[in-house]
N, C-alpha and C positions, 0 to 999 in steps of 0.2 A: 543876113543876120543869123547868128548862131543860137542854138537852143541848149539849155542845161537839162540834164536828166536827173531826176531824184527818185531813188528806189529805197524802199524799206522791206524787210522780209519778216513774215510771221511763220515760224516753223513749229510743226507738231512732232515731238519726239515721243514715241510710245515707250513708256518706262518698262524696264525688264523685270517686273514683278510676276510671280506665278499666278496671282489672283488679281481680280479687278480692284478698282480704287475704292468702291463702297460696298463690295460684296465678296463672298468667297468663291465665286465662279472662276473657272480657269480662263487664262488669256492665251492658251495655246492656239496657234494658227492652223487652219485647215480642217477643222471639225465640220461635221454635217450641219447645215443651217439650223439655227435655233436650239442646238443641243447644249450650248454653254451660256444660256441666258437664265439667270436666277429670278426669283420673285422681285428682288430689288431692281434688277436690270430692266424688267418689263413693267415696273411700277404698279404691281398689284396693290390694292388698297390695304393699308395697315403695315406695309413693309417699310423698314427704316434703314437708311444708309449708315455704315460704320466705316470710318476712314482707315485706309491701309497705311500702316506705319512705314512700310518699305518704300512706298511712293513718296512720302514726305522726305525720307532720308536721301533719296535720289535727287530730289529737288535741292536739298541743302548742299549735296555734293557738287551739283552744277553751279550753284551760287558761289561756293568757295573757289571753284576752278576758274571763274571769270572775275574774281575780285569784287563781287557784288555785296550789297547789304542783305543780310538774312533778317527779314522782319520777325521780331520776337512774337508778334501776334499777327495772324492773318485770318481772313474771313472767307468762307465759301458763300457764293451767291447763286441765285437762280437766274439764268439767262433765258428769257421766255421767247419762244418762237414755235411755230407749228411746222412740222415736216413729218412725213410718213414713218421715217426710221427713228423718230424720237417719241417713244410711247408716253413719256411723262408730260410732254408739251413744254418742257423746259430742260435745259442742260445745267448740271451743277458745275460751276466754274468759279473763278475768282475775279473780282473787279477792282474795288478800291484798295484793298490790302492784299497784294500777292505775297507769296513766300519769298520770292527773289526780286530785288529792285536794283537797277543799275548794272554796273559791270561793263566789261569791254572784251573785245576779241581782236587779235592781230591777224591781218590777212596779207598775203603777198600780192603786190601789184607791179606793173611794169616800171614804176618809179621807185620801188623799194617796198617798204612796209607801211600799211595804213591801219590805224586804230578805228574800229567801228564800235561805237557805244551801244549798249543794250538798254532798252527801256525797262524791261521786266521779264520775268519768267513765272508763269502761274500754273497751278495744278487744275486739271479739269477732267471730266469723263468724255470718252468718245461716244458718238452716236452709233446707231446700227448702220446697215448698208442696204441700199436698194439694188435689187438684181433684175436685169431686164432681158436676160437670155433664157431660152428654153422654157418659156411660160405661155406659149401659144398666144402671143400678142399682149400678155399681161405682165405686170411687174410683181416681184416677190420681195419680202422684207426678211433679212437675216439679222437677228439681234445678238448674234454671238459677240460682235465687237462692242455692243452697247455697254458702257461702264468700264471699258479698257482705260487704264490710267495714261493720261497725256501730260506732258510738260509743254505748254505753249511758250515759245521763246520769241520775244518781239524786239527787233532792232530799231534803233533810231533811223530816220530816213537819210542816211549818210553815204549811200553808194550811188555812183554816178554813171555806171555802165553795166551791161549784162556780164562782162568779164569780172567786175568787182563783186557782183551779186553771187556769181558762181563760186568765186574764191571764198567768199564768206560762208556760203552753204557748205562747201567742202571742208573748211576749217571747223565749222560747227559739227558737221557729221563726224569728223575725225575725233573731236573732243568728247562727244557724248559716248562714243564707242571706247575711247581711251579710259574714261573714268567709269565705264561699265554701268551706265544707266539706261542704255538703249542699244539694241543690236544693229540699228542702222539699216535694216533690210528695206530698201526702197521699193522693191518689187512687191513685198507683202504689206506695204503701207506703214511701216514702222517709223519712217522718217519722210515727211512730206512738207512742202513749202507753199506758202501763199505769197505772191509778190505784189506789193503796192507800187504802181508806176505812175509818175506824172512828169510833165515837161513844163519848162518856163523859159522866158527870156532872162538873160543874165541880170541879176539884181532885182528881178521882179518877185512878188510873193509866190508862195508855192502854188502850183497849178492843181487842177482837179485830178484826183487820182482814180485809177481803176485797179481793182484787185483781181489778180489772176489766181484762181483757186487750184489746190491739190496737184501741184507739180511734183511728180515722184521720180524724176531723174534729173541729173545735172544737165544733160543734153536738152531736155524739154524746157528746163528753166532758162537756159541760154536762148533757145529759139523763141520761146514765148515772149521774153522781155524784149528781144531785138525786134520782133514783129510789132509788139505793142508800142514801142518807142516810135517806130516808123509810121504806124497808123495815126498816132496822136499828133505827130508833127505835121503830117500831110493834111489831117482834118483841120487843124488850126490855120495852116497856111492857105487852105481853100476857103477860109472864112467861117468854118463850122465851130461848134462848141463841144467840149468834152463834158459828158454827163457822168457823174459818179455812179459806178456800177460794179457788179461782180461779174467777171467773165471767165470762161473756160477756154483752155487751149486744145485745139484739135491737131494732134501730131500728123495726121494724114494730109491735111491741107496746109499745115504750118501757120494757121491763123487763130486768132482769138474771137470768141463770139459771146454776146451778152447772155448771161444766165438770169440775172435779175438786177433791178436797180439797187444800189448799195444802201444798206441800212447804216445808221449811226448808233452809237452806244445807247442813246435814250430810247431808240425804237425797241430795244430788248427788255426794257422795264426791269433792269437789275434790282434785286433786293436780297438781303441776307437770307440764306436758307434756314428756316426755323427748325429743321431737323438736325442741324449740325452746329455744335458749339464752336466758338472761335478757337482756332488752332494756336496753341501755346508752344513755342519752341524755346527750350532753356539753353543757357550757356553750356551746361554739361553735355547736352545732346549734340550741340554744334562741335564741341571739342572732341567728342567720341568719333563723329563722322570725319573730322579733320585728321585725326590720328590714323584712320583707315584709308586715307586718300593715297593713290599711287603718285610717284614722282611725275610731275606734269611735263608735257612736251617741251615747253620753253626752257625748263630747268635742264632737261637732258640735252637740248640743243646747245645751250651755253657750255655745258660740260664737255660735249664732243668737240666744240671749237677750241676749247682750252687744251684738249688732247692732241690738237694738230689737224683736225679735220677741216675741210673747207665748209663755208656756210651752206653750200649746195648739198654736200654729203651729209651734213648734220640734219638738214631739212628732210632729206630722203629717208634717213635712218629713224626719224621721228614722225614719219608720215602716218604711221598707224601703231597701235599698241603692239600688234603682232610683229611688225618689222623691228620695233625697238627691242622687244624681248629677244628676237633672234640675234640682233646685234650684240646685246648684253651677254648672251650665252656664248657668242663667238669670241668676244673680247675677254671673257672670264679667264683669269690666269695668264693673260698675255702681258708682256712688258709694255709699258706706255709708249715707248718709241716704235713698237711694232704695230700698234693699233691703226695708224693711218694706212698701212699696207693692206690690212684686212678690210678696212673701210673702202679702199679702192676696188677690191674684188666685189664687195656687196653692191657698191654704187655703180660699178662698171658692168662686167659680164653677167653677174647674177641679175641685176635689175633689167638689163637688156633682154635676157631670156624670159623674165617674168612678163615683160611687155609684149614680146613677140608671141608668146603662147597664152597670153591673157590669163595668167595664173596669179594666185596670191602666195605670200611667203609660207603659208601653212600647207601648201599643196606641192611642195618640191621634195625631191629625193635626197638632197644634200643636207646633212645635219650641221649644226654649228660646230660640233667637234671636228668634223671632217675639214671644214673651212679653216678652223684654227690650226689644225695639223698642216694644212697646205701652206699657211702663212709661216709657220715655224720652219718648214723645210726650206723656204726661201730665205728666212732670217739667218739660218746657220750655213747657207751656201750650198745645200744639197742640190737645189734646182734654182734656175733663174726666174725672175718675175715673168718674163715672156713665156717661158715654158709652163709656168703655173697657170697663167690665164688663157693662153692660146691652145695648149695641148692637153693638160691634165684636167682643167675645169670642165670642158665639154664632155669628157668621159665620166667625171664625177656626176654631172648633171643627169646622166642616164641611170645612176644608182647601181652600177654594175661592179665596181671595184672600190677598194680603199686607196688612199693617196699613195701609200708605200707600194702597194701592188702595181699600180699604174706606173710608178717610177721604175720599178724593177723589170716589169714585163716589156716596157718600151725603151729600156736603156737610156733613161733621161737624166741620169745624175750629171750634175754640173762638173766641168773640169776646173779644179782649183789648184792643180799642180803647176807651179810657176815654171818649172822646167819644160813641161809639155807645151804650155802656152807660148814660152819663148821661141820654141822651134817653129810653131805656127806663125808667129809674128815675123820671124826671120824670113820664112818662105814668102809671106805676103809682101814684105818690103822688097824682096829681090824681084818679085814678079810685077811690082807696081812702082818702078823707079820714077816715073813722071809725077805720080802723086806725092812721093816722098820729096821730090824736088820742089813741088808746089807748096807743100807745107813749110819747108825750110825757107821758102821765099815769102812766107807770111800769110798764105791762104789757109785759114783755119778749117774751111770746109773739107779740105783734103784729108785732114785728120779723121773726121767723121766717116769719110769714105773708106779709109784704111781700117777703121774699127769694124765697119760693116763687112769688109772682106775677111777679117779674122773670124768674126762670128759665123760667117758663111762656111769658111773652111773647117770650123769646128762643129758644124751642123747645129749651131746655136747653143752648144753646151759649155763654151768657155765662160768663165766668170767675168762678167763685163767690167767690174771694178779692177780686176787684175789685168785684163786686156788693156784698159786705159793707162794703168800705171806703167806696165812694161813697155807699151808702144811709145809713151811720152819719153821714157828714159832712153830708149834706143834711138829716138829721133833727136835727142839732144835738147 
């Protein structure tokens, strides 16, 4: 009998404000422990929180990007629990009335595109951090991170595999970076996921879930969910029961282990924070944020497909804000009919090099202008597409020459003189009488072989369109 997997993700995106959500302390990463913790962050008596406007605007921006409802009034609550890195004894978060409610995100799957609904996205402060190294067997507490603004993004439990969960996390990661609300640095903890995983028999009620905490890489997210699914199924098939719990993933062993029994919302004794007034969001404020929003990836994707790009190329060119900006600069001033040629170069040799060398588009030596010139030289017949991608592009990648310098220094100009090409065609036909006869007997493959012989004889410089035209004419 088969099992169904049910997965929901809670994602913490650290918002890209320069100061914390309720104090003026810096959010910069890497400072010495406890040097960026204000009196508000450490909860000294008499200190009062003041809400960061920039954090609210980033939450609104996210809500608009996913087509959610922006609640015109939202409330901050105290989430009460004890932990050494939480000096107040509670976390300021949102419970009943978050800033963002609903919305959805499209993710690619093996069967096409899946829509994952979002439950909510709410503002909250981060806790501090417990440090367990270099303290002679003791632990230390660093409160630099306490009060850092977070947007907790909660999905509906609508994913059914580790692959779907990773696709959702990647799409969300790309979106928060695209709209510039989070830098997405997973190594520094700016974007981390908690995965709620359960299994059930088809048609049965939802199973008991276990929450895997603080997954800060897509690889760990995949491995942790796959292990948890396997463990839960084996436990149930052996007659055991799943107990609701919070678990941690150990990358070294590839296993999850119980951290604590899982609390429910009522265990936190949420109540409105008396130090913070209800947050009022006006229509004017939402409209101002909307006016500053960048063009979203799905809009660019549709535009690129209308320009003649394949859906795959459009997806690749909208995979990140940086890649889309590079493509836009490359296409700028280019005739619409020439854009697919440039997209082929970006999606082909350029992307292949990025993957081979594990680089991002911001770390390359080729400028959009150089790529545009390369496409223009192909468009006007100076060089062939093959020469552009196989010969010129690898030299450009090194950043040593301009396109025209490479063409001149390596004598790469395409032969577009019909008289010269005719002579080459005549010689090839004379030396390949059998292939000529095969073509005239109806064997189309012979034509392609003859074209190849002409290109070889011209050292790849003959204009392919002219070669085809002249060869067809001479073969009758």
